C-alpha positions, 0 to 999 in steps of 0.5 A: 480464475475463481468465482467467489472468495469470502474474505478471511477476516469474516472467519477470524475467531474472537480470540484472533481479533482480540490479539490483533487489536491488543497488539496493535494498540501496544505498537502505538506507545512506544510507536513501533508500527512502521520501520522508523520505530520512532518510539513516541507515544501516539496515545499521549496528546501531550507527547511529541510526535514522530516522523509521521506527525500523527497521533492515535485518532485516524486522519483521512483526506477523502473516501470515494469510489476510484476508477483510476486504479488497476483494472482488476481493482476497478471493475465496473463499480470502482475501487473503494478508496480511503486516502489516509493522511501522512506517510512514512516516506518523503518522496521529492516527486510525490504527486499527493504531497499535500496529503502525505507531507503537508498532512491535509485531512480530517480527524475522524473516530474509529466508528466513523472509519468503520462507517466509511468502509460500509458506505463504500460497500453500499456504493457498490465498490468491489473492495476497500482500498486503504491508501497509505495505511502503513502508519494506521494498522491499529486503527484499521484493525479496530474499524474493521472489527466494527464494520464486519459486525455491521455487514462489511464483506468486501476484500481489503486492499493494502495500498502502500509505498512499500516501506512497511515493518514485517512484524506489523504486517504479520498482524494483518494475516487473515485480514488483508486480501490484496497487498499492493505495494510499490517498489520504488528503488532497488538501491538504498542510496536512491531511497535515501536521496529521493524518499528520505529513508536510509533502508528502503530496498532492504525493508521493501524486500522483506515486507513484500516477501511477508505480503506474498507469504500471506496472500500468494499470487494474485487471484482474479475471478471470472469477472476480472476482479482481483480477490486475493494476492499480491499486486506490485506497482513499479513507477519508472523513473528517468535515468534508471533511478528506480533500478528496474532490472534489479526490481524485476529480477527480485520479483521473478527469483525471490517472489514468483514469476506469476507476480502481477505487476503494474509497470507505470509510465506516468511519472511527472516531475511534481512537488520538489522534483525540479530541484533534482536534475535527474528527476526533472523530466518525464520518462521517454518511450524508450525507457518504458519499453526497456523496463517492460523488456527487462520484466519479460526477460526474467520471466514475468508475464502478468502485467496491468494494462499491457498485452 
């Protein structure tokens, strides 16, 4: 347990901030922010858009204290979530497909994004939870540099689908306190079939290694609130589509047996999932029980909502 931990971004030098912001801006044109590396110019309003369909200005769908996240993020006052629009995955079962794939949201300025962070802090949130941030890293860096000058001092949570470019993640070293990636599959072919990316497993493993290198194992204070480290989400899918045994083995052997894991049982066949027979039902109690057992067998022991 730890009592207090000051976010590292408050101690970054002007030189460090300058490098991060300038390098982030360079990644926008040609765009190399996420693993797709589309190469389009997101700073040119007349240029075609890439996979994400987004340009330079940030787009968000909502921002509010969230009480449905992991208990170590929610605490008493909630996690300060900012839901970014669009995603570099196209999961056929996405529950938030209107935001991620239909791209519902409002275009805002960098200054407004910074003010959104500050507003969530004033509401008493324990952290700033950046949901689907993978394509918005340059904008987040700019907004944070402004918000910290006006008093932002909360840890940042990087809440991602796991399809992140390690080179971009390196810009977030000293910025992100808590990395919270999904691991959706343990086979590339499953990622291609159900999330539309050809190299999900290969990419996610590299990304999560970088996240753990930066943040380490999850640290929780005396009040039960996460302050720093890696928290991994794994959604159990029917018919072992997620490849849970291989995922847990990777975490235990290649990351850490102290990895904090949320093994999630809330899968529902939403969006286009009913078009895929193996995804067209909820999971069984036995499937969830087996998933937890596989995690315990490889030595993992820190679980969210499990005893």
